[in-house]
C-alpha positions as CSV (number, residue, x, y, z in Angstrom):
1,X,81.8,138.2,63.9
2,X,84.3,134.8,63.8
3,X,87.5,135.4,65.6
4,X,89.6,132.8,63.5
5,X,93.1,133.9,65.3
6,X,92.0,132.6,68.8
7,X,93.2,129.4,69.6
8,X,90.0,128.6,71.4
9,X,88.1,128.4,68.4
10,X,90.4,126.4,66.6
11,X,89.9,122.5,66.4
12,X,92.7,119.9,66.5
13,X,92.2,117.1,64.4
14,X,93.9,113.9,65.7
15,X,94.6,110.8,63.7
16,X,94.5,107.4,65.5
17,X,96.0,104.2,63.4
18,X,94.7,101.1,63.6
19,X,98.1,99.8,65.3
20,X,98.1,102.3,67.3
21,X,94.4,102.0,68.7
22,X,95.1,98.4,70.0
23,X,97.4,99.8,72.5
24,X,100.2,98.2,74.3
25,X,99.6,96.4,77.7
26,X,102.1,97.6,80.3
27,X,102.2,96.5,84.2
28,X,105.0,98.6,85.1
29,X,105.9,102.7,84.7
30,X,109.6,104.0,85.1
31,X,109.9,107.7,84.9
32,X,113.3,109.6,85.0
33,X,113.7,113.3,83.9
34,X,116.2,115.7,83.3
35,X,116.0,119.4,83.6
36,X,114.3,119.7,80.0
37,X,112.3,116.9,79.9
38,X,110.5,113.4,81.7
39,X,110.7,110.2,80.3
40,X,108.2,107.8,80.7
41,X,109.2,103.9,80.3
42,X,106.5,101.5,80.2
43,X,107.4,98.0,80.4
44,X,105.6,94.4,80.5
45,X,106.8,92.1,83.4
46,X,105.7,88.6,82.4
47,X,105.9,85.5,85.1
48,X,109.0,83.2,84.7
49,X,110.9,85.9,82.3
50,X,113.9,87.3,84.7
51,X,114.3,90.2,81.8
52,X,111.7,93.0,81.2
53,X,111.2,95.0,77.8
54,X,110.2,98.8,77.2
55,X,107.3,98.8,75.3
56,X,106.7,102.1,74.2
57,X,109.0,105.4,75.9
58,X,106.9,108.9,75.9
59,X,109.2,112.1,76.3
60,X,107.5,115.0,77.8
61,X,108.3,118.7,78.6
62,X,107.7,119.9,82.1
63,X,104.8,121.8,81.5
64,X,103.5,118.6,79.5
65,X,104.1,116.2,82.2
66,X,102.7,118.3,85.0
67,X,99.3,118.7,82.8
68,X,99.3,114.8,82.3
69,X,99.5,114.8,86.0
70,X,96.5,116.9,86.4
71,X,94.5,115.0,83.5
72,X,95.2,111.6,85.2
73,X,94.1,112.8,88.9
74,X,91.1,114.1,87.2
75,X,90.4,111.1,85.6
76,X,91.3,108.9,88.4
77,X,89.0,111.2,90.9
78,X,85.8,110.7,88.3
79,X,86.3,106.7,87.9
80,X,86.1,106.3,91.6
81,X,83.6,108.6,91.9
82,X,81.5,106.2,89.7
83,X,83.5,103.0,90.4
84,X,85.0,102.9,94.2
85,X,88.5,103.4,95.8
86,X,90.9,102.2,93.2
87,X,93.0,99.6,95.9
88,X,96.7,100.2,95.6
89,X,99.5,97.9,97.3
90,X,102.2,100.1,98.8
91,X,104.1,96.8,100.6
92,X,105.4,95.5,96.8
93,X,107.0,98.3,94.6
94,X,106.1,96.9,91.1
95,X,103.9,93.5,90.1
96,X,107.0,90.9,90.5
97,X,104.5,88.5,92.4
98,X,102.2,87.1,89.7
99,X,100.6,84.5,92.3
100,X,99.6,81.2,91.7
101,X,102.0,77.8,91.3
102,X,104.8,77.9,88.9
103,X,104.1,75.7,85.5
104,X,105.9,72.5,85.2
105,X,106.3,70.5,82.2
């Protein structure tokens, strides 16, 4: 007997358009929250450019933010199990120092 009212038995079809599939590179994320939502701003900082732009903003409910945290923790754990520990620098809060000499023209 099939129970079609059971949410566990229902499939979700997800469409991914070509422009969204390309993704957006971000090397900084700023997270803010209110009592009803979390806002994730993804930013791209470029060397020699004093102004950075928000490239994408995602707004989540607190429950979905917590689910995202769990999914990220699970995926990072699996990644590190296969590839080793991901090194992070606690001295630099975000990637402002791109290294290398400044170009001159």
